[in-house]
N, C-alpha and C positions, 0 to 999 in steps of 0.2 A: 715316100708316103703315098698311099692309095687314096683315090677319091672315094667318098662315100656314095652309095648307089642312089639312083633316082626313085622316089616313092615315099611311102609312109614310114616314119621312124617314131614309134610311140614313146611318149613320156611315161615310163612305167609306174604302175602302182606297186605298193608294198603290202602284201597280205600279212595280217596279224592274227594270232590266236586270241581267244577271249580274254586272256590274262595280259594282253598287250605285247607279248613276246613275238618276234618275227616268225612267221610261218614259212620256213624255207621249203618245205615240201610243196606247198601251193605255189610258192614263187617259181619253182622249177616248172610246174605245170603251166604257169602264166607265160613263161618264156615260150613254151611250145604253142600255147594258144595264140599269142601275137604272131608268131612265125607262120603257123598254119593258116592264119587269116590274112596273110599277105604282107606283113611287115618286112621291110627290106633292111632293117637295122633296129637296134634297141638302145634307148637312152635310159640307163639305170642311174639311180641315186640322184634324182632330180626333185623339183618341188612336188610333183605329183607322187613321188616316192616317199614323201614326208622326210626329206633328207635332214631338215633342221630338227626333227624330232628323234633322229637316230643318233646313237653314240658313234664315236669314230670307229670303234671296232665293229659295230653293226654295219656301218657304211661299207667297210672293207669286206665284210662277210657277205653282204647283199651283192656287191659287185662280183666277188669271187664266184658266188653261186650262179649269177647270170652268165658270166663268161664260160664257166665249166659246162652249164647246161646247154648253152647255145652251141658250143663246140665248133665254132667256125662257120656255122650255117649262115649267119649274117654278122655284120660288124656290130660291135658294142662300144658305145661311148658312155662316159660317166663323169660326174662332177668331181673335181679334185681340189677345189680351193674353198676353204672355210675359215675366214678370219685369221687373226694372228698376224705375225709379221711375214715378210716375203719368204724367209728361210723356212718357216713352219708350213706355209702353203705349198712351197716347192717340195718339201719333204713328203707331205701327204700325197701330192700329185705323183711323185716318183713311186710311192707305195702302190697307188692305184694303177699306174702304168705297168708295174711289174706283175700285176695280176693277169695281164693279157688283153686289156682293152685296146681298141684301135685308135682312140683319141681321148685326151683329157678335156673336159669342158670346164672352162673358167667362168666364174661369176664376176663380171666386171664391177659390180657394186661392192665386192669384197676388197678391192685394191685401193679405193679412194672413197672419201666422204662425199656427201652431196655437194659441198662447197668447193672441192678441189678440182683442178683443171684437167683437161685432156692431156696436157703436157706431163703433169704429174702421173696420170694413169699410164701413159706410154713409158715413162721412165721406170715405173714399178713393174710393168709387164715385161720389159726388157730384162730387168733383174731376175724375174721369175724364169724367163726363157734361158738365161745363162745357167741357172741352177737345174734346169730340166733339159739338158742338151738332146736335140733330135726328137723330142716328144711332140707328135702332132697334137694340135689342140683346136678347140672350137670355143665360141663365145655364146653365152646365154644371157640375154637381157632379162634376168630374173626380177620379178616385181617385188621380191622380199629380200632384205629389209626395205629397200627402196629401188625404184626402177631408174636405171641409168642407160640411156640409149647410146648405141655405138655410132659416132659421127662418121661421115664418109672419109675425112682425112685420117682418122684413127684406123678405120678398116683398111684403107690403102696402105698405110704404114705396116700393118701387121701382115697383110697379104704379101708384102715384099720379102718377108722372112721365108716364104715357101712352106711354112708349117701350119698355117691356118686352113682348116678343111671344112668346118661346120659353123653355121651361125643360126641360132634360133632367134628369129626376129619377133619382137613383141611391140614394135613401134606403132602398130595399128594404122600405118600410113603407107598406102600403096606406092606413092612417089619415092619414099625412102627405100622401100623394098626393091623397086626397079633400079634405083641408083646403085644399091649394093650388089644386085645381080650383075649389072653392067661392069662394075669395078672388078668383080671376080671372074669375069669372062676369060676363058683361056687358061685358067689355073685349076688346080685340083681343090676346088672350093665350092660349097653349096649353101644357098640360103634355104632354110626350112622354116616356113612361115607358121605362126601360131594363131593367126587371126582368120576365122572362117568367113568373115564378111567380104573380104576381097581375095579369098583363096583361089578362085578360078582365074582371076586376073593375074595373080602372083605366079601361078603355075604356067600360064600362057606366056608370061614375060620371061620365063626361064628359071624360076625357082626349082631347086632340086626336089623339093617335096614339102611335106607338112609334118610338124611335130606339135600337135594340138591336143587339148584334153578331150575333145569330142571322140578321138580314137579310142579312149578308154570306155566308151559306151558302145561304139560300133566299129571295131577295128577293120572288119572286112569291107564295110562301106567306105571308110576313109581310104583304105588301100586302093579300092576300085576307083574312087574319085580322083586320086593322084594320077591314075592312068587315063581316065576319061572324065575330065571335069564337067560337071553337070550344073546348069543354072538351077534346076529344080531342087537338087539335093543341097546345094549351097544355101538356097533360100530356106529349106527345111531346117538346116542347122543354125542359120542366122536367126530365124524366128524363135528357135528354142534355146538360144544361147544362155539367156538368163536362167532358165530352168536347169540346164546342165551345170551351171556354176553353183546352183543351190545345194548346200550341204555337201559340197565336193570335198574329198573324194568318196564319201559314203554313198552318194547318189550313183556314182559310176559303178561302185562295187555292187550296189543293189541291182542295177540294170544287167550287169554281167551275170549275177546270180540268177536273175529271172530268165536269162538265156541258157542256163544250165551249167555255168562255170562255177565250181565249188569254192567260192571265196567268201570269207567272213565279212560282215559289215564293219568290223572293228577298225577304228582309226585312233591314232594318238593325237591328231590335230583337233584343235578346239573349233568345231563347226556347228552350225545350226542342227537341230534334231531332224531326223527323217520321220516327219509326221505322217499320219495316215493320208492327209490331203496331198502332201508331196509325193507319197508313194503312188497315189491314184494318178497324179499328173505324169509320173515316170512310166507307169503302166500304159497310159495313153500314148506317150512318146514312143514306147517300144512297139505298140501296135501300128502307129503311124509310119514308123521306119520300115515296116515289113514290105511296104510297096516298092521300096528301092532295092530290095534284094534280087539278085539274079535268080532266075528260075532253076 
């Protein structure tokens, strides 16, 4: 198992046609766009990809398209667990891995209910691992349908397998992030933080990189930030965090469109409308971001 690279791994958007069908042509261009703007890997079929709004066949086709277009230029990881029993989740994970991804991302909230213990979670993860022999994996603390944080004992247990390579942390707690970084020190494992408020501290503590929605507005700036963490740019993103979460992912598609990328604003997710007032705020955001761009 190879370690994933240090830097920005975007949580990919999914482009749609106006009739809500997946726009695979633009998806291919989006792969190039992320990579050309400094992404060191791609996270396909994630929450930003509207994974819960895709059918199983669409999930597989989206992942296949990303893997084929990327063609080994950067690693690709993709979510491979969606409800059902362990056998069903493992079967889908094996289908995803067969497409050529570098790691399967598991959603820890799909293995246990809110009330069930870490012991139950570990028991079921181990069953999944037995049914996916040798498959590298990562864990995403996805907030939907509910957020379940990965405790340090759970992380340490999974690290001992030698198969855990990626963790998208959404704890919003820098002390937890630092503890996870320390636990994975010396192994082919990386924490990729999702929270911009402490992103600089996370990177300086040894996080491998960032996997945050802000990169779907300004991928080049996030890639540069991973290499050279800036207090000013972190403050800019922190100050505008609520705005960038508004009507997301439509808002991100709007900002990409304004920067010249040919993506439709269409989404399957039920989000707030992109009002004229919100568009004006996003236009101002785009103008404000220009001062952080390299000459």
